[in-house]
Backbone as ProteinMPNN parsed JSONL, in Angstrom:
{"seq_chain_A": "MEIQKVIIQPLLTEKGASLQEELNQVQFRVDMRANKIQIRQAVERLFDVNVLSVRTQIVRGKIKRRGRFEGKRANWKKAIVSLAEGETIEFFGGL", "coords_chain_A": {"N_chain_A": [[-43.92, 6.627, -111.763], [-46.222, 8.431, -109.25], [-45.213, 10.613, -106.997], [-47.247, 11.028, -104.549], [-47.312, 7.906, -103.782], [-45.595, 7.242, -103.43], [-43.381, 7.761, -100.789], [-44.729, 6.076, -98.865], [-45.844, 6.074, -96.311], [-44.609, 8.027, -92.828], [-41.44, 6.759, -90.766], [-41.48, 6.732, -87.155], [-39.78, 5.597, -84.588], [-37.971, 5.055, -82.492], [-34.894, 4.432, -82.833], [-34.778, 5.501, -85.935], [-35.196, 7.863, -84.212], [-32.889, 8.968, -82.942], [-31.245, 8.793, -85.093], [-31.78, 10.973, -86.532], [-31.534, 12.953, -84.804], [-28.672, 13.006, -84.237], [-27.658, 12.538, -87.154], [-28.947, 13.59, -89.065], [-30.311, 12.425, -90.413], [-33.721, 10.377, -92.27], [-36.291, 8.019, -91.507], [-38.547, 5.97, -93.369], [-41.581, 4.733, -94.979], [-41.569, 2.713, -97.86], [-42.74, 2.71, -101.189], [-42.401, -0.583, -102.337], [-42.087, -0.723, -104.841], [-40.411, 1.29, -105.645], [-37.155, 3.468, -106.713], [-34.105, 4.638, -105.079], [-33.599, 7.239, -106.847], [-36.536, 8.156, -107.204], [-37.839, 8.776, -104.817], [-35.791, 10.229, -103.191], [-35.893, 12.396, -105.385], [-39.324, 12.886, -104.552], [-39.283, 13.658, -102.163], [-37.843, 15.386, -101.458], [-40.257, 17.5, -103.325], [-41.983, 17.202, -102.148], [-41.644, 17.888, -99.142], [-39.743, 20.088, -99.003], [-36.72, 20.082, -98.924], [-33.42, 19.601, -99.246], [-31.244, 16.88, -100.028], [-29.243, 14.629, -99.726], [-28.297, 12.184, -99.482], [-29.597, 8.427, -100.556], [-30.05, 5.822, -99.006], [-31.333, 2.122, -99.144], [-33.953, -0.218, -97.339], [-34.509, -3.708, -97.533], [-37.287, -5.423, -96.255], [-37.77, -8.268, -94.843], [-40.953, -10.118, -94.064], [-41.649, -11.152, -91.002], [-42.326, -14.463, -89.865], [-45.955, -15.727, -88.487], [-47.951, -16.721, -85.98], [-51.314, -17.949, -84.63], [-52.539, -19.935, -83.154], [-53.401, -22.901, -84.092], [-52.643, -22.301, -86.897], [-50.416, -20.518, -89.169], [-48.792, -17.6, -90.71], [-47.769, -15.715, -92.656], [-46.038, -11.958, -93.086], [-46.091, -9.565, -94.627], [-43.089, -8.699, -96.219], [-41.75, -5.113, -96.88], [-40.085, -2.16, -97.713], [-37.723, 0.16, -96.669], [-36.571, 3.746, -96.554], [-33.644, 5.528, -95.661], [-33.439, 8.266, -95.544], [-30.541, 10.445, -96.2], [-29.761, 14.596, -94.857], [-29.549, 17.613, -96.423], [-26.876, 19.364, -94.677], [-28.856, 21.526, -91.926], [-31.317, 21.311, -92.411], [-33.731, 19.443, -92.102], [-37.122, 17.873, -90.993], [-39.983, 18.008, -89.552], [-42.081, 16.322, -88.008], [-44.257, 16.248, -85.384], [-44.617, 18.632, -84.966], [-42.575, 20.144, -84.503], [-41.982, 18.718, -81.358]], "CA_chain_A": [[-45.339, 6.276, -110.569], [-47.054, 9.599, -108.473], [-44.169, 11.478, -106.069], [-47.302, 10.976, -103.966], [-48.108, 7.001, -103.816], [-43.592, 6.828, -103.646], [-43.918, 7.604, -99.264], [-45.971, 6.043, -97.362], [-45.055, 6.905, -94.282], [-42.667, 8.04, -92.703], [-41.382, 6.001, -89.722], [-41.174, 7.236, -85.872], [-39.229, 5.015, -83.592], [-36.27, 5.993, -81.299], [-33.529, 4.955, -83.421], [-34.937, 6.716, -86.698], [-35.261, 9.578, -84.316], [-31.951, 9.445, -82.582], [-30.616, 9.512, -87.024], [-32.438, 12.067, -86.829], [-30.778, 13.756, -83.939], [-27.234, 12.539, -85.1], [-26.843, 12.448, -88.455], [-30.248, 14.512, -89.562], [-31.37, 11.223, -90.98], [-35.265, 10.576, -91.45], [-36.684, 6.814, -92.181], [-39.851, 6.735, -94.705], [-41.958, 3.618, -95.077], [-41.57, 3.264, -99.544], [-42.905, 1.837, -102.691], [-40.992, -1.678, -103.01], [-41.271, -0.103, -106.828], [-39.389, 3.091, -105.99], [-36.417, 3.002, -106.663], [-34.116, 5.757, -104.711], [-33.732, 8.802, -107.801], [-37.3, 8.527, -107.304], [-37.751, 8.603, -103.331], [-34.584, 11.664, -103.368], [-38.182, 13.332, -105.484], [-40.204, 12.236, -103.856], [-38.85, 14.016, -100.578], [-37.561, 17.314, -102.332], [-40.561, 18.292, -103.162], [-43.479, 16.938, -100.484], [-41.435, 18.314, -97.816], [-38.697, 21.415, -99.848], [-35.684, 19.811, -98.371], [-32.118, 19.118, -100.013], [-31.301, 15.439, -99.771], [-27.844, 14.066, -100.122], [-27.977, 10.56, -99.995], [-30.395, 7.856, -99.918], [-30.274, 4.011, -98.853], [-33.145, 1.202, -99.374], [-33.389, -1.602, -97.027], [-35.93, -4.61, -98.288], [-37.713, -5.618, -94.579], [-38.303, -9.381, -94.919], [-41.443, -9.956, -93.403], [-42.205, -11.981, -90.155], [-43.726, -15.705, -89.568], [-46.35, -15.085, -86.855], [-48.546, -17.751, -85.728], [-52.138, -17.666, -84.341], [-53.067, -21.289, -82.405], [-52.753, -24.205, -85.589], [-52.625, -21.845, -88.201], [-49.498, -19.69, -89.216], [-48.816, -17.003, -91.844], [-46.58, -14.483, -92.653], [-46.514, -11.083, -92.674], [-45.695, -9.044, -95.63], [-41.769, -7.782, -97.343], [-41.262, -4.161, -96.477], [-38.474, -0.971, -98.104], [-37.865, 1.418, -95.456], [-35.595, 3.897, -96.699], [-33.641, 6.218, -95.152], [-32.503, 9.619, -95.812], [-29.796, 12.389, -95.71], [-30.74, 15.863, -95.685], [-28.378, 18.379, -95.742], [-26.301, 20.923, -93.204], [-28.952, 22.371, -91.623], [-32.872, 20.815, -92.984], [-34.97, 19.723, -91.116], [-38.446, 17.441, -91.351], [-40.465, 17.685, -88.157], [-43.576, 15.083, -88.263], [-45.183, 17.198, -85.648], [-44.901, 20.484, -85.519], [-41.508, 20.589, -82.993], [-42.668, 18.215, -79.927]], "C_chain_A": [[-44.654, 7.836, -110.006], [-45.574, 9.459, -107.68], [-45.67, 10.857, -105.109], [-47.614, 9.064, -103.58], [-45.861, 6.564, -103.414], [-43.255, 6.664, -101.944], [-44.787, 6.919, -98.227], [-46.846, 6.058, -96.124], [-43.611, 7.16, -93.489], [-42.175, 7.038, -91.039], [-40.412, 6.607, -88.318], [-40.882, 6.007, -85.399], [-37.446, 5.587, -83.03], [-35.197, 5.417, -81.723], [-33.852, 5.398, -84.085], [-34.801, 7.945, -85.765], [-33.436, 10.172, -83.29], [-30.528, 9.438, -83.765], [-31.089, 10.823, -86.328], [-31.739, 12.95, -85.868], [-29.493, 14.151, -84.383], [-27.017, 12.347, -85.959], [-27.53, 13.022, -89.382], [-29.925, 13.339, -90.938], [-32.87, 10.978, -90.964], [-35.749, 9.422, -92.082], [-37.792, 7.2, -92.951], [-40.263, 4.769, -94.598], [-42.444, 3.764, -96.809], [-42.321, 2.742, -99.711], [-42.002, 0.606, -102.408], [-40.641, -1.611, -104.365], [-40.026, 0.356, -106.982], [-38.75, 2.861, -106.042], [-35.295, 4.774, -106.045], [-33.805, 6.952, -105.211], [-35.197, 8.718, -107.264], [-38.094, 8.718, -105.705], [-36.984, 9.872, -102.891], [-35.991, 12.44, -103.941], [-38.891, 13.839, -105.156], [-40.036, 13.571, -102.286], [-38.087, 14.596, -100.795], [-38.319, 17.74, -102.701], [-41.753, 18.194, -103.004], [-43.203, 18.254, -99.417], [-41.048, 19.535, -97.619], [-37.719, 21.066, -98.317], [-34.511, 19.979, -99.429], [-31.441, 17.653, -99.125], [-30.361, 15.253, -100.302], [-27.589, 12.904, -100.587], [-29.791, 10.057, -100.499], [-30.501, 6.553, -100.245], [-31.546, 3.963, -98.62], [-32.378, 0.286, -98.669], [-34.296, -2.302, -97.459], [-35.817, -4.757, -96.303], [-38.134, -6.962, -94.822], [-40.069, -9.468, -93.272], [-42.412, -10.902, -92.095], [-42.774, -12.63, -90.77], [-43.993, -15.529, -88.415], [-47.684, -16.185, -87.559], [-50.522, -17.379, -84.775], [-52.72, -19.9, -84.245], [-52.486, -22.029, -83.503], [-52.093, -23.268, -86.182], [-51.059, -20.298, -88.412], [-49.323, -19.018, -90.323], [-48.055, -16.626, -92.139], [-46.433, -12.996, -93.77], [-45.679, -9.718, -94.603], [-44.401, -8.501, -95.987], [-43.051, -6.153, -97.651], [-40.764, -2.811, -97.286], [-39.125, 0.625, -97.324], [-36.117, 2.05, -96.228], [-34.619, 5.72, -96.336], [-32.21, 7.275, -95.738], [-31.746, 10.501, -95.483], [-30.204, 13.587, -95.758], [-29.171, 16.672, -95.521], [-28.351, 18.853, -94.417], [-27.443, 21.62, -92.467], [-30.762, 22.167, -92.097], [-33.192, 20.268, -91.928], [-36.187, 19.076, -91.06], [-38.945, 17.406, -89.856], [-42.342, 17.443, -88.844], [-44.839, 15.559, -87.273], [-45.18, 18.296, -84.352], [-43.616, 21.009, -83.725], [-41.591, 20.007, -81.56], [-41.607, 17.868, -79.547]], "O_chain_A": [[-43.526, 8.319, -110.103], [-44.9, 8.429, -107.718], [-45.256, 9.775, -104.692], [-48.537, 9.088, -102.766], [-45.301, 5.483, -103.229], [-42.869, 5.543, -101.614], [-45.307, 7.221, -97.153], [-47.885, 6.055, -95.464], [-42.428, 6.82, -93.476], [-43.144, 6.808, -90.314], [-39.206, 6.855, -88.296], [-41.691, 5.138, -85.725], [-36.403, 6.204, -83.247], [-34.217, 5.762, -81.062], [-33.645, 6.556, -83.722], [-34.379, 8.994, -86.249], [-33.02, 11.312, -83.086], [-29.371, 9.817, -83.584], [-30.395, 11.488, -85.559], [-31.28, 13.928, -86.458], [-29.179, 15.264, -84.803], [-25.916, 11.803, -86.039], [-27.045, 13.109, -90.51], [-29.444, 13.517, -92.057], [-33.466, 11.244, -89.92], [-35.75, 9.528, -93.309], [-38.078, 8.366, -93.227], [-39.51, 3.852, -94.272], [-43.319, 4.546, -97.179], [-42.909, 2.14, -98.812], [-40.804, 0.842, -102.245], [-39.663, -2.03, -104.983], [-39.075, 0.171, -107.741], [-38.674, 1.738, -105.545], [-35.636, 5.872, -106.486], [-33.667, 7.874, -104.407], [-35.177, 9.641, -106.45], [-39.313, 8.788, -105.862], [-37.627, 10.621, -102.156], [-36.887, 12.927, -103.252], [-39.233, 15.013, -105.294], [-40.968, 14.106, -101.686], [-37.146, 14.293, -100.062], [-37.976, 18.911, -102.863], [-42.595, 18.905, -103.553], [-43.943, 19.151, -99.015], [-41.45, 20.236, -96.69], [-37.851, 21.502, -97.173], [-34.792, 20.539, -100.489], [-31.249, 17.521, -97.916], [-30.308, 15.622, -101.475], [-26.978, 12.532, -101.589], [-30.774, 10.767, -100.708], [-30.882, 6.088, -101.319], [-32.435, 4.728, -98.248], [-31.21, -0.084, -98.789], [-35.208, -1.617, -97.924], [-34.962, -4.455, -95.47], [-39.319, -6.864, -95.14], [-40.124, -9.055, -92.113], [-43.587, -11.24, -92.238], [-43.488, -12.36, -91.735], [-43.24, -15.293, -87.47], [-48.147, -16.405, -88.678], [-50.62, -16.227, -84.355], [-53.085, -20.716, -85.091], [-51.316, -21.889, -83.858], [-50.869, -23.299, -86.057], [-50.995, -19.302, -87.691], [-49.672, -19.696, -91.29], [-47.101, -17.358, -91.876], [-46.678, -13.016, -94.976], [-44.609, -9.563, -95.193], [-44.641, -7.304, -96.148], [-44.171, -5.988, -98.135], [-41.868, -2.304, -97.483], [-40.03, 1.459, -97.326], [-35.066, 1.436, -96.41], [-35.007, 6.808, -96.761], [-31.026, 7.219, -96.071], [-32.02, 11.335, -94.62], [-31.021, 13.867, -96.635], [-28.161, 16.452, -94.853], [-29.146, 18.858, -93.476], [-26.996, 22.74, -92.218], [-31.394, 23.221, -92.024], [-32.879, 20.698, -90.818], [-36.923, 20.063, -91.07], [-38.293, 16.78, -89.02], [-43.194, 17.966, -89.562], [-46.01, 15.499, -87.649], [-45.667, 18.496, -83.239], [-43.711, 21.651, -82.679], [-41.295, 20.735, -80.613], [-41.486, 17.364, -78.43]]}, "name": "protein", "num_of_chains": 1, "seq": "MEIQKVIIQPLLTEKGASLQEELNQVQFRVDMRANKIQIRQAVERLFDVNVLSVRTQIVRGKIKRRGRFEGKRANWKKAIVSLAEGETIEFFGGL"}
């Protein structure tokens, strides 16, 4: 799998911000087929940081309704990446 296709987007949430401040961890939405080794290599190459560990989760899609019609959102994969001490990834230029 190509490195650019492994990481889809960073997850910018309140929980993610507190993880980044307290534990130096960053969250990403990743391809469902990507494994931990591929995620580690992609983060290290794209952001030029050292990765200590990678944890992954499958986030189940919610069931949603529009009137009488019911549908399901797609499942997606989340990766929580622990960075080495002193390493950071800034998404908004330090804001």
